[in-house]
C-alpha positions as CSV (number, residue, x, y, z in Angstrom):
1,M,77.9,120.8,-183.4
2,T,75.2,118.5,-185.0
3,R,71.8,119.9,-185.9
4,F,70.6,117.9,-182.8
5,G,72.9,119.3,-180.6
6,L,71.8,122.8,-181.7
7,I,68.4,122.0,-180.9
8,L,69.2,120.5,-177.6
9,F,71.3,123.7,-176.6
10,A,68.3,125.9,-177.6
11,L,66.2,123.9,-175.2
12,I,68.5,124.3,-172.4
13,A,69.0,127.9,-173.0
14,T,65.2,128.3,-172.7
15,S,65.2,126.6,-169.2
16,V,67.9,129.3,-168.2
17,R,65.8,132.2,-169.7
18,A,62.7,131.1,-167.6
19,A,64.7,131.9,-164.5
20,E,65.8,135.6,-165.3
21,A,65.5,138.1,-162.6
22,P,61.9,140.0,-162.5
23,H,61.7,143.1,-164.9
24,V,60.8,146.6,-163.4
25,L,57.7,148.2,-164.9
26,P,57.6,152.1,-165.7
27,A,56.1,154.2,-162.9
28,A,53.1,155.0,-164.8
29,A,52.2,151.1,-165.3
30,K,52.9,150.0,-161.7
31,A,49.2,150.2,-161.0
32,Y,48.7,147.0,-163.1
33,L,50.9,145.1,-161.0
34,P,48.9,143.8,-157.7
35,A,50.6,143.3,-154.5
36,G,52.1,139.9,-154.3
37,W,52.9,139.5,-157.9
38,K,56.1,140.0,-160.0
39,V,57.0,140.7,-163.6
40,I,58.7,137.8,-165.3
41,K,58.7,139.2,-169.0
42,L,58.4,142.6,-170.2
43,V,58.6,144.1,-173.8
44,K,57.8,147.6,-175.4
45,G,56.7,148.4,-178.9
46,D,54.2,150.4,-181.0
47,L,50.9,148.3,-181.3
48,N,48.8,150.9,-182.9
49,A,50.9,153.0,-185.2
50,D,50.8,156.2,-183.0
51,G,54.7,156.3,-182.6
52,M,54.4,155.6,-178.9
53,A,55.9,152.6,-177.1
54,D,53.3,150.4,-175.7
55,L,53.7,147.8,-173.0
56,V,53.3,144.0,-172.9
57,F,54.1,142.1,-169.8
58,V,53.7,138.7,-167.9
59,R,52.9,138.9,-164.2
60,E,53.2,136.1,-161.8
61,E,51.9,135.6,-158.4
62,T,54.5,135.1,-155.7
63,D,52.4,133.1,-153.2
64,P,54.7,130.5,-151.2
65,K,51.9,128.2,-150.5
66,K,51.6,127.5,-154.4
67,I,55.4,126.3,-154.4
68,T,56.1,122.7,-153.2
69,K,59.6,121.2,-153.2
70,R,60.9,117.8,-153.7
71,D,63.6,116.1,-151.4
72,D,66.4,117.1,-153.5
73,G,65.1,121.0,-153.5
74,Y,63.4,121.0,-156.9
75,E,60.6,123.6,-156.9
76,F,57.1,123.0,-158.4
77,N,55.8,126.5,-159.0
78,G,52.0,126.4,-159.5
79,N,51.4,130.3,-159.1
80,P,49.2,131.8,-161.8
81,R,50.4,134.1,-164.5
82,T,48.7,136.8,-166.5
83,V,49.4,138.5,-169.8
84,V,48.7,142.4,-169.6
85,V,48.6,144.7,-172.7
86,L,48.8,148.5,-172.3
87,L,48.5,151.3,-174.8
88,A,50.8,154.4,-174.2
89,E,49.0,157.7,-173.7
90,K,50.5,161.1,-173.0
91,E,49.7,160.9,-169.3
92,G,50.2,157.1,-168.8
93,Y,48.8,153.9,-170.2
94,R,45.4,152.5,-171.1
95,K,44.9,148.9,-170.4
96,V,43.7,146.7,-173.6
97,G,43.2,143.6,-171.4
98,E,44.4,141.2,-169.0
99,Y,44.6,137.6,-169.9
100,P,45.0,135.1,-167.1
101,K,44.7,131.6,-168.7
102,F,46.8,131.7,-171.7
103,I,50.3,131.3,-170.2
104,P,50.0,128.4,-167.4
105,P,51.8,128.3,-164.4
106,A,55.6,126.8,-164.5
107,Y,54.0,123.6,-163.0
108,T,50.7,121.9,-163.5
109,F,49.5,118.5,-162.5
110,E,48.2,118.0,-165.9
111,F,51.5,118.3,-167.5
112,D,53.7,116.8,-164.6
113,N,56.4,115.7,-166.9
114,Y,56.8,118.9,-168.8
115,L,59.2,121.6,-168.2
116,D,57.9,125.4,-167.9
117,R,56.2,125.7,-171.3
118,F,56.4,129.5,-171.5
119,K,59.2,130.7,-173.4
120,E,59.1,134.3,-174.6
121,I,57.1,137.3,-175.5
122,G,58.0,139.8,-178.3
123,I,56.6,143.1,-180.4
124,A,57.4,143.5,-183.9
125,K,55.8,145.6,-186.5
126,G,52.7,145.9,-184.3
127,V,52.4,142.2,-183.8
128,I,52.6,140.5,-180.2
129,T,54.4,137.1,-180.2
130,I,54.0,134.6,-177.4
131,E,56.1,131.6,-177.5
132,F,55.9,128.1,-175.9
133,D,58.2,125.1,-175.6
134,W,57.0,121.6,-174.9
135,F,59.7,119.2,-173.5
136,A,58.6,116.4,-171.7
137,T,61.1,114.3,-169.4
138,A,59.1,111.1,-169.7
139,G,56.4,109.9,-171.9
140,T,57.3,111.1,-175.5
141,W,60.3,111.7,-177.6
142,W,58.2,114.6,-179.3
143,T,59.4,118.2,-178.4
144,S,57.9,121.3,-180.0
145,Q,58.1,125.1,-180.1
146,E,55.0,127.2,-180.7
147,S,54.4,131.0,-181.2
148,F,51.2,132.7,-181.6
149,K,51.0,136.0,-183.2
150,F,48.3,138.8,-182.3
151,R,47.3,142.3,-183.4
152,I,44.9,144.9,-182.0
153,E,41.6,144.9,-183.9
154,A,38.5,146.8,-182.3
155,G,40.3,147.0,-178.9
156,K,40.9,143.1,-178.8
157,L,43.8,140.9,-179.5
158,R,43.0,138.9,-182.7
159,L,45.2,135.7,-183.5
160,I,46.5,136.2,-186.9
161,G,49.2,133.5,-187.2
162,M,50.9,130.5,-185.6
163,E,54.3,128.9,-186.0
164,E,55.0,125.4,-185.0
165,S,58.1,123.1,-184.9
166,N,57.8,119.5,-184.0
167,F,60.9,117.3,-183.3
168,A,61.4,113.7,-182.5
169,R,64.4,113.3,-180.4
170,N,64.8,109.7,-180.9
171,Q,64.6,109.7,-184.7
172,G,65.5,113.4,-185.4
173,E,62.4,113.8,-187.7
174,I,61.3,117.6,-187.8
175,T,57.8,119.0,-188.8
176,L,57.1,122.7,-189.5
177,K,53.7,124.0,-189.6
178,S,52.8,127.8,-190.5
179,T,49.1,128.8,-190.0
180,N,47.9,132.2,-191.5
181,H,44.6,132.7,-189.4
182,L,43.6,135.7,-191.8
183,T,43.8,133.7,-195.0
184,G,42.7,130.3,-193.6
185,K,45.8,128.4,-194.8
186,R,48.3,126.2,-193.1
187,K,51.6,125.2,-194.7
188,I,53.0,121.9,-193.6
189,T,56.7,121.0,-194.2
190,T,58.0,117.4,-193.6
191,G,61.0,115.2,-194.6
192,M,63.6,117.0,-192.7
193,S,65.9,115.6,-189.9
194,A,67.9,117.0,-187.1
195,F,70.7,114.5,-187.4
196,D,73.5,115.1,-189.7
197,H,73.8,111.6,-191.1
198,M,70.0,111.7,-192.1
199,P,69.1,113.4,-195.5
200,N,66.8,116.2,-195.7
201,R,64.2,116.2,-198.5
202,P,61.6,118.6,-197.4
203,K,58.0,118.1,-198.8
204,I,55.5,120.9,-198.6
205,S,51.8,120.6,-198.4
206,W,48.7,122.9,-197.7
207,E,45.6,122.6,-196.0
208,D,42.7,124.7,-195.3
209,L,41.5,125.6,-191.7
210,E,38.0,124.4,-190.8
211,S,37.0,127.9,-190.1
212,R,38.1,131.5,-190.7
213,K,36.1,133.1,-187.8
214,P,38.1,135.4,-185.8
215,I,39.8,134.0,-182.8
216,Y,40.7,136.4,-179.8
217,L,43.4,135.8,-177.1
218,E,40.7,135.8,-174.2
219,D,39.1,133.1,-175.8
220,L,42.1,130.6,-176.2
221,P,42.7,127.9,-173.5
222,P,46.3,127.6,-172.0
223,C,49.0,127.4,-174.6
224,G,46.2,127.5,-177.2
225,H,45.5,124.0,-176.7
226,K,42.1,122.3,-175.8
227,D,43.6,119.1,-174.6
């Protein structure tokens, strides 16, 4: 399989993952799931180095009035989503926060040509990762994957890093960006191709961020993009 084929397969697999069955919350955390909502992603991991398994999940409303269908049966799901972060305690969970705008609905009018942008959440070494895919069915050849990394600081989720991979489906061009919001540096790698017949000549450059002011999850727009 070509590099292009592997990337395309990953994108298709992402759309399948988005349709996974709802997860079940532990009994002590069910108070954080309102009636009329379901859990679409759920991960556990130690976020504050106390040896206990903390909880991060994404809930989605299930209001049928916010779902429309095309004549062919394809659904446009406009139900909102919320990221919920809970710290484990001996008698249950303590809420760090609920973040209703960072992960957008599967369908929004502003991004009518895009597939569901939310991909995955994860926890590793005390860091929460939230991943997005950008795949347009019309209007652009560019596809990208982005991951945002957060850790708890003073009871808030601070953005500490971001990884971005951009891919031009027509020309095979790949650009990678790795941003460290703690050091204020961004690494950019260009000169790579997804096509086997195109040479790979990676070129690395660095740039400074405009500001090193702390950024928190509650302050970020949907998918971390202002536009």
